[in-house]
LOSEMI-322769 format. One record per residue: residue in one letter; x, y, z of N, C-alpha, C in turn; chain. Coordinates in nm, 3 decimals. Example, Ala and Ser with C-alpha at 12.3 -4.5 7.8 and 13.67 -1.06 7.14 Angstrom:
BEGIN
<"A" <1.319 -0.569 0.780> <1.230 -0.450 0.780> <1.320 -0.330 0.780> "A">
<"S" <1.285 -0.225 0.708> <1.367 -0.106 0.714> <1.290 0.003 0.787> "A">
REM end
This chain:
BEGIN
<"M" <1.310 1.096 1.972> <1.272 0.972 1.905> <1.301 0.987 1.756> "A">
<"A" <1.353 0.883 1.698> <1.387 0.883 1.555> <1.259 0.885 1.472> "A">
<"R" <1.270 0.943 1.354> <1.155 0.946 1.264> <1.129 0.805 1.211> "A">
<"L" <1.004 0.776 1.191> <0.965 0.643 1.144> <0.956 0.642 0.992> "A">
<"S" <0.994 0.530 0.933> <0.981 0.515 0.788> <0.834 0.491 0.754> "A">
<"G" <0.803 0.493 0.626> <0.666 0.469 0.581> <0.616 0.332 0.621> "A">
<"L" <0.702 0.230 0.607> <0.660 0.095 0.643> <0.638 0.083 0.793> "A">
<"Q" <0.724 0.147 0.872> <0.706 0.143 1.017> <0.573 0.208 1.057> "A">
<"R" <0.539 0.317 0.991> <0.410 0.382 1.019> <0.294 0.291 0.980> "A">
<"E" <0.310 0.219 0.869> <0.204 0.126 0.826> <0.184 0.014 0.926> "A">
<"V" <0.295 -0.039 0.980> <0.285 -0.147 1.079> <0.214 -0.095 1.204> "A">
<"L" <0.251 0.023 1.252> <0.185 0.080 1.368> <0.038 0.106 1.341> "A">
<"S" <0.007 0.150 1.220> <-0.131 0.175 1.183> <-0.212 0.045 1.186> "A">
<"L" <-0.155 -0.061 1.132> <-0.222 -0.191 1.134> <-0.245 -0.238 1.277> "A">
<"Y" <-0.145 -0.219 1.363> <-0.157 -0.259 1.505> <-0.271 -0.183 1.571> "A">
<"R" <-0.279 -0.053 1.546> <-0.387 0.028 1.604> <-0.522 -0.015 1.551> "A">
<"Q" <-0.530 -0.042 1.419> <-0.656 -0.086 1.359> <-0.704 -0.215 1.423> "A">
<"C" <-0.608 -0.305 1.448> <-0.645 -0.433 1.513> <-0.710 -0.408 1.647> "A">
<"F" <-0.650 -0.321 1.726> <-0.704 -0.298 1.860> <-0.832 -0.216 1.857> "A">
<"R" <-0.853 -0.136 1.755> <-0.982 -0.067 1.742> <-1.092 -0.167 1.710> "A">
<"E" <-1.060 -0.264 1.623> <-1.160 -0.365 1.588> <-1.190 -0.456 1.707> "A">
<"I" <-1.090 -0.482 1.790> <-1.110 -0.567 1.907> <-1.216 -0.507 1.999> "A">
<"R" <-1.217 -0.374 2.010> <-1.316 -0.308 2.097> <-1.458 -0.328 2.049> "A">
<"K" <-1.477 -0.368 1.924> <-1.610 -0.391 1.869> <-1.660 -0.533 1.896> "A">
<"K" <-1.572 -0.619 1.945> <-1.607 -0.758 1.970> <-1.674 -0.770 2.106> "A">
<"P" <-1.744 -0.883 2.131> <-1.807 -0.903 2.262> <-1.701 -0.897 2.373> "A">
<"T" <-1.740 -0.845 2.486> <-1.648 -0.824 2.598> <-1.577 -0.951 2.640> "A">
<"D" <-1.648 -1.063 2.641> <-1.585 -1.188 2.686> <-1.482 -1.241 2.587> "A">
<"A" <-1.486 -1.197 2.462> <-1.393 -1.246 2.361> <-1.277 -1.150 2.335> "A">
<"Q" <-1.286 -1.030 2.387> <-1.184 -0.929 2.358> <-1.044 -0.973 2.401> "A">
<"E" <-1.034 -1.037 2.516> <-0.902 -1.080 2.565> <-0.840 -1.181 2.471> "A">
<"N" <-0.920 -1.273 2.416> <-0.868 -1.371 2.320> <-0.815 -1.302 2.194> "A">
<"F" <-0.891 -1.207 2.142> <-0.846 -1.134 2.023> <-0.721 -1.054 2.053> "A">
<"R" <-0.717 -0.991 2.170> <-0.602 -0.910 2.209> <-0.475 -0.997 2.217> "A">
<"N" <-0.487 -1.112 2.279> <-0.373 -1.204 2.290> <-0.328 -1.254 2.154> "A">
<"Y" <-0.425 -1.283 2.066> <-0.392 -1.330 1.932> <-0.316 -1.222 1.854> "A">
<"A" <-0.364 -1.100 1.859> <-0.300 -0.991 1.786> <-0.157 -0.969 1.838> "A">
<"R" <-0.141 -0.964 1.968> <-0.008 -0.944 2.026> <0.086 -1.057 1.988> "A">
<"T" <0.037 -1.179 1.991> <0.119 -1.295 1.956> <0.165 -1.288 1.810> "A">
<"E" <0.073 -1.252 1.721> <0.108 -1.243 1.579> <0.214 -1.135 1.554> "A">
<"F" <0.200 -1.021 1.618> <0.299 -0.915 1.599> <0.434 -0.954 1.661> "A">
<"R" <0.431 -1.015 1.778> <0.557 -1.056 1.843> <0.628 -1.166 1.765> "A">
<"K" <0.549 -1.253 1.701> <0.606 -1.362 1.623> <0.697 -1.309 1.511> "A">
<"N" <0.664 -1.192 1.460> <0.740 -1.136 1.348> <0.827 -1.018 1.390> "A">
<"L" <0.853 -1.009 1.518> <0.935 -0.900 1.571> <1.078 -0.903 1.519> "A">
<"N" <1.129 -1.021 1.487> <1.267 -1.033 1.445> <1.289 -1.009 1.295> "A">
<"V" <1.185 -0.975 1.221> <1.199 -0.944 1.079> <1.273 -0.812 1.066> "A">
<"S" <1.377 -0.811 0.985> <1.456 -0.689 0.968> <1.373 -0.579 0.903> "A">
<"K" <1.387 -0.456 0.955> <1.311 -0.347 0.895> <1.363 -0.310 0.757> "A">
<"K" <1.477 -0.368 0.718> <1.529 -0.344 0.583> <1.485 -0.452 0.484> "A">
<"D" <1.418 -0.555 0.533> <1.366 -0.661 0.447> <1.227 -0.619 0.400> "A">
<"F" <1.226 -0.530 0.300> <1.099 -0.468 0.256> <1.001 -0.571 0.203> "A">
<"A" <1.049 -0.671 0.131> <0.957 -0.771 0.075> <0.884 -0.846 0.186> "A">
<"A" <0.957 -0.886 0.289> <0.894 -0.959 0.400> <0.797 -0.871 0.475> "A">
<"V" <0.836 -0.747 0.502> <0.748 -0.656 0.577> <0.621 -0.628 0.497> "A">
<"E" <0.635 -0.604 0.367> <0.517 -0.577 0.284> <0.427 -0.700 0.278> "A">
<"Y" <0.486 -0.819 0.268> <0.407 -0.942 0.268> <0.329 -0.956 0.398> "A">
<"L" <0.397 -0.933 0.510> <0.331 -0.946 0.640> <0.221 -0.841 0.658> "A">
<"L" <0.242 -0.723 0.603> <0.139 -0.619 0.610> <0.015 -0.663 0.531> "A">
<"R" <0.036 -0.715 0.410> <-0.077 -0.763 0.330> <-0.151 -0.875 0.402> "A">
<"K" <-0.074 -0.969 0.458> <-0.134 -1.080 0.533> <-0.211 -1.028 0.653> "A">
<"G" <-0.156 -0.932 0.724> <-0.222 -0.874 0.841> <-0.351 -0.803 0.805> "A">
<"H" <-0.348 -0.730 0.693> <-0.471 -0.659 0.652> <-0.581 -0.760 0.613> "A">
<"R" <-0.541 -0.868 0.548> <-0.640 -0.973 0.512> <-0.699 -1.036 0.639> "A">
<"Q" <-0.612 -1.067 0.736> <-0.661 -1.126 0.861> <-0.752 -1.029 0.935> "A">
<"L" <-0.714 -0.902 0.938> <-0.796 -0.801 1.006> <-0.932 -0.792 0.940> "A">
<"E" <-0.935 -0.792 0.809> <-1.063 -0.785 0.737> <-1.150 -0.905 0.770> "A">
<"M" <-1.087 -1.023 0.776> <-1.163 -1.144 0.805> <-1.214 -1.144 0.949> "A">
<"Y" <-1.128 -1.112 1.045> <-1.167 -1.117 1.185> <-1.256 -1.002 1.227> "A">
<"S" <-1.260 -0.894 1.151> <-1.346 -0.782 1.187> <-1.491 -0.805 1.143> "A">
<"S" <-1.512 -0.913 1.071> <-1.648 -0.948 1.029> <-1.736 -0.967 1.151> "A">
<"P" <-1.859 -0.915 1.149> <-1.948 -0.929 1.265> <-1.983 -1.074 1.296> "A">
<"G" <-1.973 -1.162 1.198> <-2.004 -1.303 1.220> <-1.903 -1.375 1.307> "A">
<"I" <-1.784 -1.323 1.316> <-1.679 -1.383 1.398> <-1.687 -1.324 1.536> "A">
<"R" <-1.728 -1.404 1.632> <-1.753 -1.355 1.767> <-1.640 -1.386 1.864> "A">
<"N" <-1.559 -1.489 1.834> <-1.450 -1.526 1.922> <-1.340 -1.593 1.839> "A">
<"I" <-1.223 -1.606 1.897> <-1.110 -1.666 1.826> <-1.050 -1.769 1.920> "A">
<"A" <-1.022 -1.887 1.865> <-0.959 -1.994 1.944> <-0.810 -1.993 1.919> "A">
<"Q" <-0.735 -2.021 2.023> <-0.589 -2.020 2.007> <-0.534 -2.158 2.017> "A">
REM end
């Protein structure tokens, strides 16, 4: 397997953090959060790994969303 760049490692780290936070949500809402996270990552799958500005922007956006959705007050997510 090829070595991953720093940005690629950050994206994988964000993905893992999302799924760790999902496990803290109520059982009946976990599937909704899981589907939302997968959809968001797949939506940006076509972004070139050499487009550093776009990848960094999406990472910042993802971290903000993760922080917001990991709040205990948010119990479910509508799609």
